[in-house]
C-alpha positions in Angstrom: -96.3 -91.9 -127.1 -93.2 -89.7 -126.3 -90.2 -88.2 -128.1 -87.0 -90.3 -127.7 -85.1 -87.1 -127.0 -87.6 -86.0 -124.4 -86.4 -85.6 -120.7 -87.6 -88.5 -118.5 -89.3 -86.2 -116.1 -91.6 -84.8 -118.9 -94.3 -87.2 -119.9 -96.5 -86.8 -123.0 -99.3 -89.0 -123.9 -100.5 -88.1 -127.4 -104.1 -88.2 -128.6 -105.8 -87.0 -131.7 -108.8 -85.3 -130.1 -108.9 -81.4 -130.0 -108.2 -81.6 -126.3 -104.9 -81.0 -124.4 -104.6 -81.6 -120.6 -101.7 -80.0 -118.7 -100.6 -81.3 -115.3 -97.8 -79.0 -113.9 -98.1 -79.9 -110.2 -98.6 -83.6 -109.9 -94.8 -84.4 -109.6 -92.9 -85.3 -106.5 -89.4 -85.8 -107.9 -86.7 -83.5 -106.5 -83.1 -83.6 -107.8 -80.6 -84.6 -105.1 -78.7 -81.3 -105.4 -81.9 -79.4 -104.5 -83.2 -81.9 -102.0 -80.0 -81.4 -100.0 -81.1 -77.8 -99.3 -84.6 -78.8 -98.1 -84.8 -79.7 -94.4 -88.2 -81.4 -94.7 -89.0 -83.8 -97.6 -92.7 -83.7 -96.5 -93.0 -79.9 -96.6 -91.3 -80.0 -100.0 -94.1 -82.1 -101.4 -97.0 -80.9 -99.2 -98.6 -78.7 -101.9 -98.5 -81.3 -104.7 -101.7 -81.7 -106.7 -102.2 -85.1 -105.2 -103.4 -88.0 -107.4 -104.7 -85.7 -110.2 -103.0 -87.9 -112.8 -105.0 -90.8 -111.5 -108.3 -88.8 -111.3 -108.0 -87.8 -114.9 -106.5 -91.1 -116.2 -109.8 -91.6 -118.2 -108.9 -88.7 -120.4 -106.6 -90.8 -122.6 -109.7 -92.9 -123.6 -111.3 -89.6 -124.8 -108.4 -89.1 -127.2 -106.9 -86.3 -125.1 -103.2 -85.4 -125.2 -101.7 -85.2 -121.7 -98.6 -83.3 -120.8 -97.3 -83.9 -117.3 -94.1 -83.1 -115.4 -93.0 -85.5 -112.6 -90.9 -82.7 -111.0 -92.1 -81.2 -107.8 -93.5 -77.7 -107.8 -90.9 -76.9 -105.1 -88.2 -77.3 -107.9 -90.1 -74.9 -110.1 -93.7 -73.9 -110.5 -94.4 -74.4 -114.2 -97.7 -72.5 -113.9 -96.1 -69.2 -112.6 -95.1 -66.3 -114.8 -91.4 -66.9 -115.6 -90.7 -63.1 -115.1 -91.6 -63.5 -111.4 -94.6 -61.2 -111.7 -97.4 -62.2 -109.4 -100.5 -63.7 -111.0 -102.6 -62.5 -108.1 -101.4 -59.0 -107.0 -102.5 -58.3 -103.4 -102.9 -62.0 -102.5 -100.4 -64.3 -100.8 -98.9 -66.7 -103.3 -95.7 -68.7 -104.0 -92.9 -67.9 -106.3 -91.6 -69.4 -109.6 -89.2 -71.3 -107.4 -91.2 -71.5 -104.1 -89.4 -70.7 -100.8 -92.5 -71.4 -98.6 -95.4 -73.8 -98.6 -99.0 -72.5 -99.2 -99.2 -72.2 -95.4 -96.1 -70.0 -95.2 -93.7 -72.6 -93.8 -90.1 -72.1 -95.0 -88.9 -74.8 -97.4 -85.2 -74.0 -97.2 -82.7 -73.6 -94.4 -81.2 -70.3 -93.7 -79.3 -68.8 -96.7 -80.2 -71.8 -98.9 -83.1 -70.4 -100.9 -82.5 -70.2 -104.7 -80.9 -67.0 -105.9 -81.2 -65.5 -109.4 -78.6 -67.8 -111.0 -80.2 -71.0 -109.6 -83.7 -69.8 -110.6 -82.5 -69.1 -114.2 -80.9 -72.6 -114.3 -84.2 -74.2 -113.2 -86.1 -72.2 -115.8 -83.8 -73.6 -118.5 -83.9 -77.2 -117.2 -87.6 -77.5 -116.4 -89.9 -74.6 -117.2 -88.8 -74.0 -120.7 -88.9 -77.7 -121.9 -92.4 -78.1 -120.3 -93.8 -75.1 -122.1 -92.0 -75.9 -125.3 -93.8 -79.3 -125.4 -97.1 -77.7 -124.7 -96.6 -75.3 -127.6 -95.6 -78.2 -129.9 -98.6 -80.3 -128.9 -100.9 -77.3 -129.4 -99.4 -76.8 -132.8 -99.9 -80.4 -133.8 -103.5 -80.4 -132.7 -104.2 -77.0 -134.3 -102.9 -78.4 -137.6 -105.7 -81.0 -137.5 -108.5 -79.1 -135.8 -110.1 -75.6 -136.2 -110.6 -75.4 -132.4 -108.6 -76.9 -129.5 -109.3 -76.7 -125.8 -106.4 -76.6 -123.3 -107.6 -77.8 -119.9 -105.2 -77.1 -117.1 -105.6 -79.7 -114.2 -105.1 -78.6 -110.6 -106.2 -79.3 -107.0 -105.6 -77.7 -103.6 -106.6 -78.4 -100.0 -110.0 -77.0 -99.2 -108.9 -74.7 -96.4 -105.7 -72.7 -96.5 -106.3 -69.5 -94.6 -103.1 -67.8 -95.9 -104.4 -68.0 -99.5 -108.2 -67.7 -99.1 -110.8 -67.3 -96.4 -113.2 -70.1 -95.4 -113.6 -73.2 -97.5 -112.9 -73.3 -101.2 -115.8 -74.4 -103.5 -115.4 -77.9 -105.0 -115.0 -76.6 -108.6 -112.9 -73.4 -109.3 -113.1 -72.6 -113.0 -110.5 -70.1 -114.2 -110.8 -68.3 -117.6 -108.7 -65.2 -116.8 -112.0 -63.3 -116.4 -113.3 -64.5 -119.7 -110.3 -63.7 -121.8 -108.8 -67.2 -122.3 -111.9 -69.0 -123.7 -115.3 -68.5 -125.3 -118.0 -67.7 -122.9 -120.2 -70.5 -124.3 -117.6 -73.1 -123.3 -117.5 -71.6 -119.8 -121.2 -71.8 -119.5 -121.2 -75.5 -120.6 -118.6 -76.4 -118.0 -120.5 -74.4 -115.3 -123.7 -76.2 -116.1 -122.2 -79.6 -115.8 -120.5 -78.7 -112.5 -123.7 -77.1 -111.1 -125.7 -80.2 -112.0 -123.5 -82.3 -109.7 -124.8 -80.6 -106.6 -121.3 -79.6 -105.6 -120.2 -76.0 -105.1 -118.7 -74.0 -108.0 -117.2 -70.6 -108.7 -115.8 -69.1 -111.9 -112.9 -66.6 -111.9 -113.0 -66.4 -108.1 -109.8 -66.7 -106.1 -108.2 -68.7 -108.9 -108.7 -67.2 -112.3 -106.1 -69.2 -114.1 -102.3 -69.4 -113.9 -99.6 -68.7 -116.5 -100.6 -71.6 -118.7 -104.2 -70.5 -119.1 -103.3 -66.9 -119.6 -100.4 -67.5 -121.9 -102.0 -70.0 -124.3 -105.7 -69.0 -124.2 -106.3 -67.2 -127.5 -109.9 -67.8 -128.6 -109.4 -65.6 -131.7 -106.8 -68.1 -132.8 -108.8 -71.2 -132.0 -107.2 -72.1 -128.6 -109.6 -72.0 -125.7 -107.9 -72.4 -122.3 -109.6 -73.3 -119.0 -108.1 -74.0 -115.6 -109.9 -76.3 -113.2 -108.8 -76.0 -109.6 -110.5 -78.8 -107.6 -110.9 -78.6 -103.8 -109.3 -81.9 -102.6 -112.4 -82.9 -100.6 -114.2 -83.4 -103.9 -112.2 -86.5 -104.7 -110.2 -87.4 -101.6 -111.0 -88.2 -98.0 -109.3 -84.9 -97.0 -108.6 -84.5 -93.3 -110.9 -81.9 -91.7 -108.1 -80.7 -89.4 -104.7 -79.2 -90.1 -102.7 -81.7 -92.1 -99.3 -83.3 -91.0 -96.9 -85.9 -92.3 -99.1 -88.7 -90.9 -102.4 -87.5 -92.5 -101.3 -86.0 -95.8 -101.4 -87.0 -98.5 -104.3 -89.4 -97.9 -104.6 -92.4 -100.0 -106.4 -92.3 -103.4 -109.7 -94.2 -103.3 -111.1 -95.1 -106.7 -114.7 -95.6 -105.3 -114.7 -92.3 -103.4 -113.4 -90.4 -106.5 -115.8 -92.0 -108.9 -118.7 -89.5 -108.6 -116.4 -86.6 -109.3 -114.7 -88.5 -112.1 -118.1 -89.0 -113.7 -118.7 -85.2 -113.7 -115.2 -84.5 -115.0 -115.7 -87.0 -117.8 -118.8 -85.0 -119.0 -116.8 -81.8 -118.6 -114.0 -83.1 -120.8 -116.4 -84.5 -123.3 -117.9 -81.0 -123.6 -114.5 -79.5 -124.1 -113.6 -82.1 -126.7 -116.8 -81.4 -128.7 -116.8 -77.6 -128.3 -117.1 -75.5 -131.5 -118.1 -71.9 -131.3 -121.6 -71.5 -132.8 -122.4 -75.2 -132.7 -125.0 -76.6 -130.3 -123.9 -78.6 -127.3 -126.5 -80.2 -125.0 -129.3 -78.7 -127.0 -128.1 -75.0 -126.7 -126.6 -73.1 -129.5 -123.4 -71.4 -128.6 -121.7 -68.3 -129.9 
């Protein structure tokens, strides 16, 4: 269900459960005026969180609200601090309006990178409406529930030397070092991930982006968690360096099914979470 005045690139599927999923990086749309400045359409979409909207399609059946932008992160990264401040000082990262890929490849031709006026325009056109809708949906859910969990959905290739050494764990849970959600909820998610037999880290290289840090306010009943999945957890990710012929790989429902089963249990735990109330036999809080 969407607002008739809502931009076509901003998709909202409303549910009544105390669970909000955000998907800022699943889009591939690039307006023609911007696309004209990008020499490689493939590079411009290389760092998409591929097929995440399909992986989490089951969330609607859990009553979750889903907010998704169909605009490419190359246009604007809706999970970056709008001030331009780095979320990870000392680490390589991309900007609010990225000028390079995660691998450091330039996205724009010489002299064509967005300047301050263009960045401000994109903020008004895309970033602000996306976050306005998140705020509206959180307000709607908080009016009906004492506690709401915001779950920010992401994925990334398993090996990107410019961003992190070695191979990324399958599950990368981000809670802004424990600030954005109750520790009991974090423990529940960790236990479910660990039971899968896949690798997991909490508040490692990815501690949560702007969305997690901005909206997570446990004291006000909003618990925010970022889940960064290594792509190999649900895709037949190439073991070698990717190119236009190998990436993105196709989405295979059967291959993704084991991870989707784990994520279903994770979202069920998020949906039922209440500080001080037992989940899976353990009292929290």
